[in-house]
C-alpha positions in Angstrom: 123.3 128.8 114.0 120.2 127.5 112.3 117.6 129.6 110.6 114.4 129.5 112.8 112.2 129.4 109.7 114.1 126.3 108.4 113.9 124.7 111.8 110.1 125.3 112.0 109.6 124.0 108.5 111.5 120.8 109.3 109.4 120.4 112.5 106.2 120.8 110.5 107.3 118.3 107.9 108.0 115.7 110.7 104.6 116.3 112.2 102.9 116.0 108.8 104.8 112.7 108.1 103.7 111.4 111.5 100.0 112.4 110.9 100.2 110.9 107.5 101.5 107.6 108.9 98.7 107.7 111.5 96.0 108.2 109.0 97.1 105.6 106.5 98.5 103.2 109.1 96.0 100.4 108.4 95.5 101.2 104.7 97.5 99.5 101.9 101.0 98.0 102.5 102.6 99.9 105.4 106.1 101.1 104.9 106.7 102.6 108.3 105.0 102.3 111.7 103.4 105.2 113.5 106.1 104.9 116.1 108.7 105.2 113.3 109.8 101.6 113.6 110.4 99.1 110.8 107.6 96.9 109.4 108.2 93.1 109.2 106.0 90.2 108.0 105.1 87.7 110.7 102.8 84.6 110.7 100.4 83.8 113.4 99.4 80.3 114.7 96.7 79.9 112.1 99.2 80.6 109.3 98.0 84.1 108.4 100.6 86.7 107.5 100.6 90.2 109.0 102.6 93.4 108.4 103.6 94.1 112.0 105.8 96.7 113.7 109.1 95.4 114.9 108.4 96.8 118.3 104.7 95.8 118.4 102.7 96.2 121.6 98.9 96.0 121.6 98.4 99.6 122.7 97.1 101.1 119.5 100.3 102.9 118.6 101.8 100.2 116.4 100.7 98.6 113.2 99.5 95.0 112.8 97.8 94.8 109.4 96.6 91.6 107.6 98.8 91.0 104.5 95.9 89.8 102.3 93.8 92.9 103.1 96.8 95.2 102.5 97.5 93.6 99.1 93.8 93.9 98.1 93.8 97.6 99.1 97.0 98.2 97.2 95.6 96.5 94.1 92.4 98.6 94.2 94.5 101.7 94.4 96.7 100.6 91.4 93.5 99.8 89.4 92.1 103.3 90.0 95.4 104.8 89.0 95.5 102.7 85.9 91.9 103.8 85.0 92.9 107.4 85.4 96.0 106.9 83.2 94.0 105.2 80.5 91.4 108.0 80.4 94.1 110.6 80.3 95.8 108.8 77.4 92.5 108.6 75.5 92.0 112.3 75.9 95.5 113.0 74.7 95.1 110.7 71.7 91.8 112.5 70.8 93.5 115.9 71.1 96.4 114.7 68.9 94.0 113.5 66.2 92.3 116.9 66.2 95.7 118.7 65.9 96.6 116.5 63.0 93.4 117.5 61.2 94.0 121.1 61.9 97.6 120.8 60.6 96.3 119.2 57.4 93.8 122.1 56.9 96.5 124.7 57.5 98.8 123.0 55.0 96.0 123.0 52.4 95.5 126.7 53.0 99.2 127.5 52.7 99.4 125.6 49.4 96.7 127.7 47.8 
């Protein structure tokens, strides 16, 4: 017999995952469709590539996202993450330099 709390938590996680898929369905490179289906790359008659649900129907419940737009969105996201990492590294380097100075001062005090 399953614990009702565990069962409820699993249900809530499934709902959260589904809502997350719905919210970010047409943002960045999709990994999973809203319906839970697999994503494939297909080319239309003009030669444009699309990330599209394997079971695509034009009813609003499936993903069809332009590959170029998805790659640009992914690149923008990676750039912002890179900028955050760089600023964090600079902060840490500054703190490290301050700590080195404090250690030098403490060593001088101990030697006296």
